[in-house]
C-alpha positions in Angstrom: 136.2 161.9 88.9 139.5 161.6 87.1 141.3 163.2 90.1 139.9 160.6 92.4 140.9 157.8 90.1 144.4 159.3 89.7 144.8 159.6 93.5 143.5 156.0 94.0 145.9 154.6 91.4 148.8 156.6 92.8 148.0 155.2 96.3 148.0 151.6 94.9 151.3 152.2 93.2 152.8 153.9 96.4 151.8 150.8 98.4 153.3 148.5 95.9 156.6 150.5 95.6 156.9 150.4 99.4 157.0 146.6 99.2 159.4 146.4 96.3 163.0 145.9 97.4 164.3 148.2 94.6 162.4 151.1 96.1 161.4 150.1 99.6 159.8 153.3 100.7 156.7 155.3 100.0 157.2 158.0 97.3 155.1 161.2 97.2 152.0 161.0 95.0 153.3 163.8 92.8 156.4 161.8 91.9 154.3 158.7 91.2 151.8 160.6 89.0 154.7 162.1 87.0 156.2 158.6 86.7 152.9 157.2 85.5 152.6 159.9 82.8 156.2 159.2 81.6 155.4 155.5 81.3 151.9 155.9 79.8 150.2 154.3 82.8 146.5 155.3 83.0 144.7 155.2 86.4 142.2 152.7 84.9 145.2 150.4 84.0 145.9 150.1 87.8 142.4 150.2 89.2 140.7 147.7 87.0 143.4 145.1 86.4 144.3 142.1 88.5 146.7 142.9 91.4 149.3 140.5 90.1 149.1 142.0 86.6 149.6 145.5 88.0 152.6 144.4 90.1 154.2 142.6 87.1 153.8 145.8 85.0 155.1 148.0 87.7 158.2 145.8 88.2 158.8 145.9 84.4 158.5 149.7 84.4 160.8 150.0 87.4 163.4 148.0 85.5 163.0 150.5 82.6 163.2 153.6 84.7 163.1 153.8 88.4 161.1 156.7 89.8 163.4 159.2 91.4 162.8 161.7 94.1 163.4 165.2 92.9 166.2 167.1 94.6 165.1 169.8 97.1 165.5 173.3 96.0 
């Protein structure tokens, strides 16, 4: 169940990031999940909160540390 919640939360965040001018594109779920872990964001924090509250938190976290694409090997 936890995997489905993590995937759903990463999808919500990916959709939000795509609309945010600072990022403006869809990031891979693996990058988003790593970023969530670095910032202490639990899937439940995204799935069970109001959309405006989630967006506000994500914008705050982006200001603290923008998710970066890893460089290709």
